[in-house]
N, C-alpha and C positions, 0 to 999 in steps of 0.2 A: 481639663480646663474648658471653658466655654466663654467666648468673647461676647461682650454686649454690642448692641447695634450702634450705640451712641456713646459719646463722652458724658460722664455723669459729673455735673458740677453741684456738689452737695454743700449747702449752707450750714453754718454752725452758729448757734445762738449763744450770747453771753449768759452764762448760767445765773449770775446774780440778778439780771433783769428778768429772766424767766421766772425765778422764784418770786420776785416782787409782783409781777403781773398776775401770776397764778394765785397768789395769796390775796391781793387787793381786789381782783375781779372775780374771784371764786371760780376759776376755770382750770381745766386740766393742764398740766405742764406742757403737754404736747401742743395744745392750742396756744399757750403763752409763747412757746418757741416759734410757732408760725408768725405770730404778731411781731415778735422781736426781729425775726429775719426779714420781715417786710417793712422794717424801718420805724416801728412804733416803739419808741424807747421810753416813753413815760406812760403812766397809768391813764392820764387824761387823754393823750392822743389815741391810745388803744381803746378806751371807752367810747370816744367820739366815733372811731371807725366802726366798732362793733354795733353801736346803736345810732347809726347815721340818720335813721328816719326821724330822730328827735331833733336834728339840726334844722336850721332855717336856710332858705335859699338866699344867696347874696343879692344885694340891691342891684337891679338891672341897670340903674342909671350910673353905676360905677364903670360901665362900658363906655369908652370914649365915643362921643358922637350920638349917644342914645337920646339926649335931650332934644337935639335938633331933628333927629329922625322921627321921634314920636310927634313933635310939633308939626312936622310936614305931613305925616300920615293923618293926623286929626284935621288939618286944613283940607286935605283931599276929601275926607269924609264929609266935612261941613259943606264943601263946595260941590259935592256929588261928582267929583272927578273919578274917572275910571282908573282903577288900580290893577296892575298885572303882576302877579307873583311869578318870577322866572326861576324854575326849580331844576333839579338834576334827576337823572333816570334811575338812580340806585335807591336802596331802602332808606338811606339817610335823606336823600333828596325828596323822595316821596313823603316821608314822615315830616320833613321840614315844611314842605308845601302844605300838607294837611294842617299842621299846627297853625301856621300863619293865616291860612285861608279861613280856618274856623274862627280865630280871634278877630280877624277883620270883618267877617260876616256878622259876628256877634256884636261888633261895634257899629254896624250899620253901613259898612262900606260897599260900594259898587265894585266888586272884585272878582277876578277870574284868575286862572293859572295857565302857565305855558311851560311845558317840558319839551326840550328839543329832542328830535329823533336822533338816536345815536348814529344811525347809518347815513342819513341824508344831511345832518347838520353837525354832528360831532358834539364834543363836550363843551359846555359853557355857553355864555351869551354869544350871539352872532349878529352881524349887521342886518341880514335879511329879516330876522325875527324882530329886531328893533324897528325896522322900517314898516313891517306889518303892524306892529303895535301902534305906531304913530298914525298910520292910515286908519286903524280901527278905533281911534279916538282915545287911546290911553294917554294919561298925563304923567303917571308915576309908575315906575317899574321897581320892584323890590326883588333882588335875587336872594335865594336861600341855598346854602350849601354849594355855592359857586360864585364866581365873579372876581375873586381877588387877583386873578391874572389877566382880566379883560381890559387891558390898557386901551387898545384901539376901539373896542366896543363902547367904552366910557366916553371916548371922544365923539363917536358917532351919536350917542344919546344926547350929548351936549349940542351937537350940530342940529339934531332934530328937535331941540328944545323939550326933551324928555328929562324929567328928574329921575336920577338913578340912585337908588339906595342899595348898597351891597352888604349882605350879611353872609359871612363865610367863616370857615375854620381851617381851610387848607393853608399851607405854608405861604406867607406873603413874600413876594420877591423884593428886590432892592428898590423898585419903583412901584408905587401904588397907583391904581386907576384914579383919574380925575373925576370922581363921582360926587353927587350931592352930599352923601355921607357914607361912611364905612363902619359897620359894626363887626369887629373882629377882636377877640381877646388877645391875639398876639400882635396886634397893630402897634407900631412904635409909639411910645408914650402912653399906651393904654395901661391904666393901673388896676384893671380888673384882677381880683385875687386868684382866680382859677383860669388857667390858660388852655386847658385841654378839652374844652367843649366840642361835641360833634356839631355838625351843621344844624341838626334839630335842636341841640342845646342852645345855640345862638338864637334860633327862631323862637324858642320857648322864652328866652329872656326878653325878646321884642314883644311877644304876646303878654308877658308879665307886665312890662312897662306900659303897654297900650291899655290893658284892662285895669291896671291899678291894683292887681292882686295876683297871687299865684294861681294860674289856671289849672286847678286840680283835675278838671275833666280832660285835659290834654296830656297828663302824665303818662297814660298808657301808650299813646302814640310816640311821645318823646323817648320812652324806654326802648321801643322797637328800633328807632334810628340810632340811638346811642349804642346799644349792644351790637346791632348789625354792622355798624361802621368800625368796630374794633378800636374805639378810642379807649384810653386808660380808664378803667372802672374804679377810680379813686375820686376823692373830693366831691364836687358837685355832680359829676357824672354818676358816682355811686349813689348819691341821693336820688337823682332822677331815675336810675335803674331800679333801685330798691322800692321806691314808692310806686314807680310805674308797673313793676311786676305785681305788686299788691293790687293795683287798680285793674290790671288785666284779669285777675282771678275773679273779679266781680263785675267786669265791664258789661254795659248794655249796648255798646257800639255793635250794631248788627253785622257790619262787614268783618270785624275781627272775629266775632263768634262763628260766622260762616267759614272763615278761613281756618279756624281751629278745627272745625268739623272735618273739612277735607284733609287736614293734616293728620287726623286721627288722634288729636291731643285733647286730654281732659282739661277743661278750663280751670278747674280747682287746683290742678297740679302744674300750672304754667310756671316755668322758671326761665333762667337765662338761656338754658339749652333749647327750650322750646322756641325762643326767639332766634337763637343763633343757627339752629339746624332745621327749623320748620317754617316759621313765619318769614324770617329775613330772606332766605334763599328764594322763596316763592315770589315775594315782592320784587326782589332783584331780577328774577327770571323774565318778568314782563318787559322791562327796559333793555334787557340783554338781547331779546329777540325781536322786539317790536316797539311801538310807542308805549311809554309808561303810564299814560293817562288812566287806563282801567284800574291801576293800583290806587291812584288817588281817589277815583270814584268809589272804589270799594271801601276805603277808610271814611269817606264822607257820607255815604248813603244812609238813609233811614228806612229804606224799603227792603224788607226781608227777601222778597223774591229776586230783586235786583242783586242783593248781596250774595244770594246763593248762586245765581248765574255767573256773577263776576268771579266768585271764589273758585268755581269749577273751571272757568276759563284760565284763571291764573295758575291753577294746579296743572292744567294741561300744558301751559307754557313751561312749567318747571320740569315736567317729564321730558318734554322735547329738549329742553336745555341740558338735562342729564345725559341723554343719548348723544347729543351733539358734542358735549365736553369729552365723553369717552372716545368718540371717533377722532376728534382733533388731538387728544392727548396721545393716542397711539401713533398718529402721523407725526406729531412733534417729537416723540421719543425716537422714532426712526430717523428723523432729520438730524437730531443731535448725534446719535450714534454713527450715522453715515458720514456726516460732514463737519461736525463740531465736537469731537470727543472731549469729555470733561477734563481728562488729564492734560489737555493742551489749551483749554479755555477756562480761565478763572471766572468769566462772565459769559453766560449763554445768551446769544441773541439769534433768534430764528425768525424767519419771515416767509410767508407763503401767500400766494394769491388765492382768494376764495375762502380763507378762514373767517369765521364770524367774529367781527370785532367786539361783539358783546360778551363773549365768553373767554377772550384771550387772557384775562386776568386769572380766571380759574385754572386755565391750562398752565399758566406760568407758575401758579402755586403747586400744581401737580408735579411739574418738572423740578421745582425746588425740593419737594419731598423725595423725589427719586434720585436726583443727582447732587443735591445740596450745593448749588451754585446760584449766585444772583442771576436772575433770568428775565429776559424781555421777549415777549411773544408779539409779533407784529402781523397785521393783516395788510396785504399789498393791494392797492387799487391803482392799476396801470392807467386807467382813464384820467384820474386826477394826478397821477404821478406821486402818490403819497403812500406812506406806510404808517398805520395807526395801531397802537397797541398798549399793553400794560406790562408793568414790571413788578417783580417781587424779589426781596432780598434775603440775606442771611445775616446773622449776628456779625458785627465787625465791618460791615460794608454799608455806609450811609448812601442810599440810592439818591435821595434828593440832592445832597451835597455834590455827589459825583456827576449827576446829570446836569447840575447847575454849571459845571465847568465846560459843558458842551452847549451852552445856550444858543450860540450862533448857528447851530444846525438843528436846534429844537425850537421852532417858532411857537409851538404849543406844548407845554408840559406842566405838570404840577403833581403834588403828592406829598409823601411823608418819607422818613428815613427807610421804612421797610416796604413801601408800595408807591407806585407812581403810574401815571398815564401820560401818553405823549403822541404827537403826530409829527412826522418829518418827511422830507423828500426821499424817494427811493434811493437816489444816488448817494445819500448820506448814511445809509444803513451800515455799509462796510466800514466807513470812517468811525461811526459811533462804536461799532464792535471793537475796532482796533484801539480806540482811546479808552474805553471802559476796561478792556482787558489789561491795558498798560497800568491803569490806576489800581486795578485789583492786584496786579503783580507787586506793586509798591506797598500796598496796604495789608495784604493778607498773607499769612504763613500757611504751609501745608496743613498744619493742625486745624486752621480755621475752616478747612473744607471737610472736616469730620463733624457730623451733626452733634449738637450739644443738647443735653437734657438737663435743665435746671431743676434740682431736687431741693425741696424746702428743708428737709431735716432727716436725720436718722431716728428710727424708733425701734423699740423691741416689740415682740409679739404681745408681751404682757401689758404694754401701754395701750393697746388697741381694744376698745370696748364700744358698745353701742352708745353709751353716754358720751364718750369722747368724740365719736363721729358726729353725733347730734350737735355737739358744741362747735365742731368745725363749720357746720352750716351757718353759724353766726357770721362767718367771713363772707358769705355769699351776698350778692351775686358775683360770680367769678367771671373774669375776662382779662383784657389786657392790663398789665401792671398789678393785677390781683388774680393770678391764675388759680385754677382749682389745685389745691395742694397735692404735691407729689411727695411721697415718703420713700425712704430706703430701709429695707430690712436686711441686715448683714448676716451672712453665714447661717441661714436657717436650716434646720434639719427637716428633711422631707419625710413626712409620715405616710403619705400616699400620693401617687401620681397616676393619672389615666387620661387617655384621649377621649374627647367628647365631640358631639356634632355629627350631622349626617355624613359629612365627608371626613370625619375624624381630624378636622383641621384646627381644633382648639384643644387646650389642655386644662385640666383641673388638678390643682395640687393642694394638699393640706400640709401646712407647716406646723412644727411643734417646737416648743421651748419651755423647759421647766414645767411640763405638765399642761401648758396652755397651747391650744391649737388655733389655727387661723386658716380659713378657706381662701383660695385664690382662683381666679379665672383668667386665662390668657387667650383672648380671641386672636386667631391667626398664628398661634404659637405651636400648632400641632406637630410641626416638623422637629421641634426641639425635644420631643418625647424621646427620640432615639439618641439624644446627645446628653442625657442626664442620667448618671449612674445612681444606683440605690443608696450609696453612702455619701453622695455629694452634699456639700453644704452650699446652698444657693443664696446669692445676694439678688434681691429683686427691687425694682422701683415700680410704683403704681399709685393709683388713687384709692382711697379708702371709701367704702360704702356699706350700706346695710342691706343684706339679702333678706327679703321677706318671702316666705313660702309656707303655705298652709297655716297661716297665723303664727308662724315661728320666725323670730328675727335673730339674725346673727351677723357679726361683722365679717367683712371680706375685703380683699384687696384686688383691684382690677389691674392685672399686670400690663406694664408698658415696655419693660425691658428686663433682662436677667443676665447674670453672668456667674461663672464658677471660677474661683481663683486657684483651686487646687488641681493637681493631676487627677485623672479619673480612671478607674478600672471598670471595664465592661466584660462581664463573665459570659463568654460564648461557648463554654464547654458543653458538649453534648448537643450543640445546635446542628441540626441536620440540613438546614436551609442556608448553606454557605453563600450561594449566589445572591439570595435576597438580603442576607445580612451584610455582605460586603458592599452591596449597592447603596446601603444607607450610610456608608462611611465616605467622607470627602475624598475624592480621587486625588485632589491636589495635595492633600496632607497625609494620606495613609501610606504606610511602608509595610509591605507584606514580607514577613520573615519566615524562612524554613531552615531547619537544621538537618534535613534528610532529603537527599537528592531524589529518592524514590517517590516522595510525596509530590514533588514538582511535576512528576510524570503522570500523576493520578488524573483521570479524566475530569474530576470535579474541579480541578484548578486550571484546566487547559486555557480558559478564557483570560487567565491572569498570569500565565507562565512567564511572560516577558517582564512582568512587574515584580515577580518574586525574587527576593535577595537571599541567596543561599549562604548560610554561615556554617562552616565546617568545624572550626575549632576556636580556641580562645584568641589566637592571633588575628583571625578573621574578625572576630567580634570587636576587637579593640580599634579596628580601622574606622569605625563609623560613629557618627554623632546624630542623635535623633531628637535633639532639643526642638520643641514646638511641634513635633510630628505626632501622628496617630499610629502607634506601633501595633501591628497585627501579628501575633505569635501563632503561626499556623500549626506548629507541632512542638514536641518537647526535644530539647537538646540531649545529648548523651551524658552531659556533665553539667551540674548546676553552675559551675564556675563560668561556663560559656555564657549563660544567661546573665550572670552578675556582671561580667565584663562588658556585655552588650549595653548595659544600662549605666555604665560608668564612663566618664564623670558627669555627663549631662543627662537630663531626663526628658522623656516625651511628655506631651500634654495629656495624651490618653494611651492606655494600653488595652488592647482587645485580646483576650486569651481564648483561642480556639482549642489549642493543644490536641489536635487530632493524633491518633496513634493506630498503627496497623495491628498491634496486639497488646493486650493488657497483662503485663507481667505481675501486677499486684494480685490479680485473681487466679493466676495459674498456680499449680501445686508447687510449693517450695520444699524441696527435699531436705529433711533433717539429717543430722549425722547418723541416726539410726537407719535411715533409708540408705545412705551411702554404705554403712557397715554391712547391711543385709545383702546389697547388690554386689559388693566386693566378695563376700562369702559365696554367693551364688556363682560368680565367675570362676572362683577358685575350684569349686566342685566340678563345673562343666569343662574347664580347661579352655575350650573355645565355644563361642556362641555367635550364631548368625543373626545379626541385628535386622537385616533386611527381611528375613522370613519370620522371625519369632518375637521381635520386640513388642509388637502390638499384643500378642497373646500373653506375654509376660506381664505387660502393664495391666491388662484386663484381669489377670489372675490376682495381682496384688492390689487392684483398685486404684491404680495410678493412671496417668495419661501417658501416651507414647512420648510426648515432649519431655516428660520427667526422665524416662529411660535415656533418651537422646542427650539430655542435659547432663546427667550423671556420667554418661559415657564420655562426653567431651571433656568434662572436668578431669576424669581419670587420665584421659589421653594427654592433656596439658601438663598434668603432674607426673607424667611418665610412669604411671601405674599400669597402663595397658598399652597394647598395640592394636591398631585398627587398620585393616587392609581389605578394601572392597566390601566393607560391611561386616567383616569377620573380626570379632573382638576377642583378645586373649590377654592374660596377665603377662606383664613384662618380667624378665628374669633379673633385671638390674634396677629394680625400683628401690627408692629411698624413702625414708619417713618424711613426709611433707604435710603442711596444713592445707585444708581445702581452700582457704582464702588466698593462697598463692596462685590459684587458677584465674586467668583473665576472664574466662567465661563466668566463673563464680562471682568475681568482683562486679562484672557488668550487670549480672542478674540482680545482685543486691542493690547496686546503684540505681538501676531502673525502677526497682520496687520502691526505693526511697523517694525517687523523683516523682513517681506516680502518686505515691501517698501524699507528698507535699503539694504537688501541682494539679493532679487530676481529681483527687478524692477529698481534698480539703474543702472547708466551707469558704464562702465568699470572704468573710472577715479574716480567716486565716491566710488566705491568698493575698488579700490586701495588706495584711500586716507584714508578710514576707517582702513584698515590694517596698513598703514603707521603710523597712529596716536597712535597705541598701544605702551605702554612704552615710551611715549614722542618721538616717531619716531625712536625707535630702529630698526625698520625694514627698515628704509630708506636707501638710497644709501650709500654704504661703499666705501670710497676712496681706490684705489689700493695702496698697500704699495710701489710699485716701479713705 
């Protein structure tokens, strides 16, 4: 057996719906299954999803407060009032700022932007910034991607006679700020049909309303913020992302083109992964380490030299951010392991002075990946007496709801069910840890702490083709609530397996079923090579893709997890590197078994002598149970029944057969009855014979081995045909007629020959069949429960 890293939650589609969608939309059943499992139960819904780019954007004036908002903005433009866009320092905030800044400039506004410094000002609107805006002559402040929690700051704006328009998408609290207007799809009584817009999506709707048309030129920027902020890529977000990615492939915005160049990305091949893993992290990096203004300037500039310079600067920030994250992650892991062991903490909350508050969210994500616990990472500032940080959660634990129960000690917090940011007093950190852990204890079961992989569907190797994989791309762009499809292939035969990569830390496997093969690549799965036996049937999950090499295209699956449900046989017979072989077998699970005390004394096994369990007979064998263990059979027993008893009634997960032996009975000379007849006649003629002096000469004369002479002599002695005294053999005067098989030595020889034939010189399949046959096949393949 081989356990998977995560729990697999495999969806199953309603067959009748799959057939209908496949037929009506002319798509592969596998693709139809994906659509049904994602909630598209009618042909119309599925068609609208697949061909979302043909849809229209919702009327922006369906957003509550949009009419008075646009009226106020147009008044400000007509009166030449100074307008300040107050943004956020992440990719969504930068994109939101760029979208609204562009639309306002196009409308003739006197407008500038302000993004607070993460380290000196913190998240969201703040009083000093508003007072600066008032002194600088601004009359209207419009927030983007922030502000829904700014209750006090809204009062300050009113006091300063500044009109404040809030546009945001973060979860609104029970009380809303007293602003001039609020544009928020989740605002109470707001009838807007799509509630999951990113901050940039809300800003895009304001730009749409202000310009009186869909601002096509801003789609590429809207796509960056939408995808980078991990909002659900369904509905209007999907429309923004799909059209935006198309626009990015042909954009003339010099800042984006410069950023793509430093990323090493081909503009014509831009997709959601380019944004999620290249563009987004670089834009985020600026605000994580410094002021985010350069990122806005990059997206706004028309100067190619400035764009190039800013792109290089932003890339440098990203490299610095990566190094910082790695260092902090190592420190954070040590903090958890030393002080807050996961087995005693349902929620991990760690805090340290000097940690960069700009990357604590990334570090929290890394800790969730490692420990699979809701995690909060805080940066301590003793001068201010505060702890500031970010949180990431797991399925089943709603961060926002749980943090909301602690509002009295969280003066500043906001976020979503799976992620949040907060600032609190240092003295409240322990209380927060205690309260959240208590809530986790009430809400989460032990199983909830085992990572879950949601798998879209089961498929066979025969269903996977280049055409099917191409059709799957119709579901892109992939992201939250529309993840890249994961499929499970159950019980696949392995045609070939090998390690690849400079450090041999990856594997490549070829699966086969009914004459159809499928390549697979498992990055980081190199250590599994020694845990997969040749006859194993492997179940795998992963993402399907097309491998293109030398103008040849073939389907493949990129492995994300694998498991084997059957017991496995690892044939180590003839292996001369015992120490290396045993080192590759889990020390916690392996059980070293020997049937011969002499073997335990062998120098090869000295390092493991205290670990070796000696089994002498059937009664010994019956005392043990090896269910779930990795049984290592170091040598052969004297009787097959001992081995059978050892494996009854429960079975090990794996059996490693070394079967070392001091001598090979199978290949030694086996005397026939003619041999015995001649030797008896020879002794009758001689009367007495000195075995010590002449046995070797006799053996040489007859073309036998000395062991053959010794063996026949011992058989005759046990049958009382001869007497042996100090090496002198002579016929007995009282001998009776007896069969050779009555001799224990003769029986043992025959038995060992049969054992060696069955266990040492059989093929792998013959050996596997023997083990399978025990207990009427109880060791045979076990069907997976799911």
